[in-house]
Each structure stands twice: as C-alpha cells, then as structure tokens.
C-alpha angles and dihedrals in degrees: 000000000000112000116247093235131047109237108195102185097061093041094048094052092046097051098039091055090046091054091048093048090051092050089229092152096051119104134193126173115273139144095289125101108269121232106193133185126173113204118239092248111242118221114274085234093053134113127199115281134167093272090057091048092053096045097044095043089057091049091048092050091053096044095046092049091049090049090054090048089062097255122138097254116202120177109179116206126198148140137248117230090222099207101203098038095044095045089050091053092048092048089050091049091050092047089056087055091050094253124131120210089225089061092059133077117237091255093050092050092049090051089057091045094053090046089053091047093052092048103040107009121099097028088131093063090059088047091053088058088059087058090053098251107174097209122155092252091186086070096053108147137186126209090232100045118115099267095045093045092051089050091052093052093045091052091048090053093044093053091046092053091047090053092244095114124054144165116239147158103251141151108266140176109261126200105206092192097052088029094222139108119260130207117245090255092056091062112089115206124205136157114265133172115245140158122272109208121205108208128187117223117197114237131222131209123247089277090058093251116143114250132189093261131102139199117208123217129186119224138167092202110054091166089071091059084089088069099044115134102171147007114230129202133176114263088225094056106105092196089073101034092118094054096088111130094005130116140206133224117238109232119249096006095051093219115163109228129179125250106234132189120230134161090223092077114099108228091202099052118091110316096335090252120107130200111225117218105169095187095056110038129048094218091047088051092055090048089048092053091049093050099035095243126173116256115223116183107202098175129078121218091265093055097258124128112273128218088261086069089067094207136048088024113184095017117130111255093248092050089046090053090059093045094047090048092050092046093049090047091051089050089055093243100112105096100180145320123234133183116250132185111208143146114284124189120223131181112263089218106040103016088230118148105263118235122209104232136180106233143160104244144151117262137187115223097234096183088064090058104034103078102077092038093053093048092048093061098037091052092044095242080129106035121211122211113228092031095212090080088074090079093053090048094048093050092052095044093049091051097038121155129204115276118240103215104173120098128191094232140103100220106083141045107319115236106261093224125119126195132205134172118241113183091333094311122112114235124195126215120184114201142145095245140017089247092056091046091052092049091050091047091052092046091049105035105021141272092281089081110106131197092252089059090068120085117189120219110263095215130092126218122260114274089237087060085068098043097047085070092049101112089050102035097049087065092043087245095165093060108025138033096197097099106011092067090055103040100033129121091040118224105239139353116213113198144138115269093236092078096048089119102029093054120355098055092043093051090052090051091049091048093057094040097054106018100026084226139092115266094225139010097223138024117201112196115206122204125244121271109245136169125251089275089057092248117145110252115254141155091239092059091044091224098115114098122221101261095204091048089053090053090047093049101038105020126249092271091053091051093045090050092047097053094043096045090060099038113099117198107279092346129112118272111235097205119214124172088223088073090056089048087052088053091052090048089051089055089051090049091053090046093051091048088053092051090049095051095042088050093062114103115217117236104206092196094053123099124212112263122233089250092054092047091052091047091050092048091049096047091049089059093043089053092050092047091050091047090054092049095045094049092047091052093048091049086055091045090243087136098155090054090051090054092050089053090050092047093054091043093055099037100039109021099035106028103028099034116017098041090047090052097052106029112117122245116267111287094011130110126236126242115255094238094057093042092050092047091048093051090048090051091048090049090052090050091054090050093049092045097041098090089056101038107019102169104053091040091054091050094047090045090060096041094051093070144338113291133202118238109283094019094125129155092234090066098029121122114271111240115273124231122254136171118288116230100225094185095061090044089056093045093052092045088060092047092050093047091053090046090054093050094048092049090049090054090048091052095046092052095037095239108161117233092241090067113082115224132203113257132182149171125227110241117252095012095113110279099158091129090075091064088067108102110252097012096108091043092054094048092050091050096046098045105021094233124155120251110303115266126200120219134180089234140358108290119241114274092015123129112232135194138176125236117176107324096329131094117215132183139198119210113202126198090231126077113265121218097231094187091054091048092049091047090051091051091050091053090048090051092050091050094053093043088054091047091053091049090052092049092049 
C-alpha cells in the first residue's frame, strides 16, 4: 500500500545509504568513456550554504546523467585547508582555552590545528550527502594530506629551478588582522565614504631654510604622513612651477623632504600636490624607486605604529589617524576636511582594511605561465559557458601580475626554502627536505656547513597554490600515471565566476605547465545566489536561509528543484523560498500520480480503446520531443531551462493531459496494454527526472513495479532517442486546444462537468482531425460533450470559436445573452489590437 503522503526524510536516508552500500558512486578506470568532475573544494571550516547547494546540485545532475548514459562517472570530492580561515578558528579556539599562539611552538600549534580539523573539519561533506551528492567518497582528498602536500612542494621546487618562481622585495597587500600577505584577488574593493584631509606642509627655500609658505596636500590616510619622503607635483602644473629644488617639512616629525616632479600626479585631484609614502602605497613605491626616495615603514604587521613613525608608537592605525589629525589641527596645519567616496580594499577573509606593504615574499612569474592558458580559452580548447566570460578572462590574462604565494601563517605547506649565511651574505637553497638542503649546502659551500646553520623559511604557501593543482593532484598525477591518464583532462568544471582568476585561470596554467594539456574540456560558470532584492546572501544581512533547515522542511529534491528552477545559465539566482515550495509541491504531484496509477485495477478481458491508443501514441512522441529538448539544453549547460521543460512535461502533459485521457471510468478496470504503457511512461519520467530529483524518482521507480536486485534508477539506462511523430503531435495539439475552449465556455456559464453539452463542427471549415481514430472519443471524455454534430452553420444561440482552420460551437441548454457575448468579443478584439500596436 502506497502511503497517502510523500515523506522525504525517511526516503532520502534509506536510498542514500542504499547507494553507498552498493558502491554506485565509486569509479575505477576501465574501457568505458570517463566523465570526470573535480569538486571545487569547500573550505574545511565551511558549512553548507545556498551557493554550495547551487554548485553541487549542478555537478550532481551532470554526473548522475552521465552515469545513466553508461559513462564511467567519477566525481572527486575534497576539502581545501583554507590557511587564513582555519588558522583564525584555531587561534580563537586556543584563546577560549587561555592559550596564546605566541606561547606555542610551531609543532604544538599544528598539533592543535590537526586536532581541530579532525573534530570539526569536513562537516560540509556530510551535509552534501544530505543534498544527494553522488561523489566517489572513497576518493575524498584534502589539500594538506600527504600526497597533495608533496605535490605542492615538488611544484614549488620545479618552478624555482625553471626560474619561474623567485623571492623579492615587493609591494604586497597586507591583512593586519590575519597578519599575512594576500593575493590581489583576495582583496575585495567597494566604494566607501571616508574623510579627505587637507594638510599644509611648510616649504623651504632652495637652501633648505623654512619660509612662511605652505603647500597643501589632500590625503585619506593622515597616519601615513609619518612616513612621507617627498611631495610630488605634475611638471605641467603652473601653480608649482617655482618649486624646483625646494623642499617641504613633514608635519609633526619635521622631516625635510624634496619636492619632485612626476607626470603620475593628477592635476585635478585635491590640490594637485601628492604626498609620497613609498612604504604604504604601490604607486608611491614606484615613484620612490624612480626618484631614489627613502622608504620609511611606519606600520607594524598588526597595523600599529612602528618605531619608525617616531610618535604615537604602538597605537592602532585608526587611533593614530585621530591623534595625527588632532595634532596637525593643533599645529594649525589642518586646512579642512571633506567627505570622499572612493574604492577601499578589504580582506576577503577578515574584512580588515588592507594595507599596502613593502615585504620580502615569494612570487610566481605569471607571465611565464600565461601564454598557453590564454590561447586555450581564446581558441576554445577550453570552452567557457556562458561564452561571454572569455572577455573577462582575456583582459585579466593579458594584464597579469606576478602571484605572491607566501603567507605568514603556520597552517599550510611550509615554504621549502632554507637560508644560511656565507660571509655575511644570505644564500637560499630550495629542497624537499632539510636533509636534501643540507647535502646541497655542503656540496655547494663546503663540508663545514652544519645542520644548525640552516634556517627554514617560516612562511607557508598560499592555499590557492595547493588548489591550482587540484585536477592533477587528486589523481596523484605528479607521482603516478595509473589514473591521471584515464581521468585527465576532466570533463567539466562547475564553479562561480568570482574565482575565475583565483582558481580557474591558475588551474589552466598548471595543466599546461605540468601535463601539457588542459585540465578540463568545459567550464560552466554559475551565477551568484542573491535574494529577491538582488543582494548577495550573507549572515550579516540575515538574508541567507539555513540550507540544512530547508532540506529538512522541504526535502532535498524540493530544495534541488527550487535552486535549479530559478537559476539561469550564468546568471544570478534570485532565491525565493516559494521556488522550494514549488519543488515540494512537484514531489507531491508526482506522488499523487503514482498513487492514481497504482490504484488502477487491470481488466485482462478489456482491449485498449482507440482513444487510449491515440493518447499512447501521442505521449510517446511528446516524451521523445521532451527528451531531445532536455538533452540539447543540458549539452549547452542551460540546465535550469531543461528542468523547466521537464516540469511542464510531467505536470501538464503527463498528469493533466495523458492520465486524464487514459484513466478508466469510476468503478471500471483498465486494459493491460494501456496500464503497461502508462507504467513504462512513468518509468521513463523517473529516469529523465532522476538527475534533478534523485530521491523521489528512486522511490517511485521501485514502487512502479517489482524490481530485480540491483535494478535501481540511479544506475538504470537513460532513455534513448527515437523519431518524433509530428503528425500525432499536431493532432493532439488541436484536440487539447478544443478541450481548453470547451472547458472555458463551461466555466464561464457555470455548467458543471457532469452535464453533457451539445457540441458541433461547422461543415467545410476544416475538420479533418475528427477522421483520426480515437480523436472524437478523447474529446468526449475530456470535455463531456455529446457526440459531435456537423451543421451547415452555427446554430442560433450557440457559442462558437475557431481552432486552426475549423469552426466549432457549443450549444448550452440555458439561454445565452448574445449581446453580452458580442460585447465581450469586441473588448477582447480591442485588447489584442492594442497589444499588437504596442509590439509594433
């Protein structure tokens, strides 16, 4: 007995465990065509959110469909060690225990970090199982496990030996809260309102003597005045033509700095004079190099004023800003303060204001790697969906900057570089182990070198330096060819567009550098999940629903339906809970259809009627037509559109039309042929819908009929394509149009369905459809009209309508207000004439 209500929770747990027990998701190389996806590894600190649901539902749809098509589907799951986020969580956990990171050795801290990872890390992978993700969980990898870590170090050494990785003193983005460098892509810029301070600098004459003259500069960061080493003006600015050879005195610290001339200065901004602080602005640094200026770093790593600042030492930069402003004001050198809206960079991880900082770091020479990766996308060797992201990619690749990969953290792969002093000069040795580094040091500098002379770099490499190797390293491609040759290149990467540079471009570079081959054939970029007001979902806004609660309330299939139904290809998903409710209702519709069909009793003596045979022939063609459309849309990664087609097919064509056509009269049995065909159709529906809604389809699959052991929907054969009978599609379209019109007339005149009405066709107006066997029978059944009459003209007091080339009429027992009907038709005509005018 099929339960009256569909209960998703119990069914989802049952079938997911069944799939796991059967190892349906596991893949090993064989003679089938591989279909490979590597998961964008979520942070080990992460929990399931709507972005994960969207991204992983798409991947699961693709992998499940490929599995049913007989391909060797391999979806590799894993996690990213997320250096900055994880270290912050571990530090917070230690603080709650009364332990400071600074009181621990590196080894002690890492012991705590691994302990935290084992206890709390990876929760999201279990949550993905709730969603139905059919990953090969036996292949779960971690960017800091032994194989992946070895690969990272080997790649570091390989790039160093090729001259594509170097250590240099460069301007970097510094996160004072996490106290580590960030890559350019980890700095999020947005417009913010701030104060623009106009500060007067006293001038000197050409002999460096102070004079009673001032030059005013505008700055948003008065705390960096303490590190000023020049004032710059544009050589074409006539206001400052007499400044040649003169200098200015920096307020508060009384440092004499030259006035220099440089085309970089914008004459129109502020006063046209620019303070130059080479240690705290990348453009100032370039000007400083050009003019040989001193570099004074007035900020410590934690964002407090350093001793080089001379005053306000130890104050936080924001407190120092207030104190510097007050002091300048008291000295009479603060001219005014204005409001300014400008772009401000914040750390993606901590939201701290990012400080430009001159620092000795490790960099990858990206120009040396970019060429093949740019060509691959421009020439469609790697295809982007949607294609318009190629332009974004090309712009970034053609203007690529070197990648700073060192991070001032302990959680991560430690930089495999060792330093030693030889005659007062620092030497660098890059090696896999300390033992190898010592051997190289002895071979190069003599046997007198001892182990204690070596000092390993304290930094770790950027987390992205692990994940850019992901399509290779998950198959241990740096150490073994057994699997990489079979699974690589992977089939498709599904990812959000916002990490096109952080991850996608770098993976393509890595693929060509170490495999001389692209890492994937296709990249499908999803949009961002936003609320109905187009705001990005976030905890701070309170507009991000609890993903697990949604699954609990609406079922995984309902949630999967909801996110996919509202997710246009490449466009942002405007999430609305009503779509998830629609998904739950769709599940209920399928369930009720199952109960209806399974409630039919077969009458073995009964033959299929002409109407049933026509309905079966039609639905066979509808199914083929839908299959063609769905597969075409999925091939184009228009996956949401494919789901909408399936939804209408199941709800309208199957439930509302086909089942109404073939269901037996009350109290009667159904002929075996129609029942068998209906169950076959239902089975095909579950197969087509399974990639989208795996749980309910598996349950329905097994309730439709008895199955042999192992005959599960998840590994069933995806429906094959066949020719569509266009003639029967056209015939049924006419029948359904006439049905709709007749039912509309019934509703308008409040004629209950149980009352049969007279119905006719005007002679000679094109009624060939009624010669089709079963057509009349179906119309009578669907509309409860009497046998179709033919008349030379529309009888008096009948209501007529046109469908195709034929004119039909309905003759009701009740009197029809002809004037009201004519008036209604006139208004309808006026509406459509107006609509046409608007369109034109």
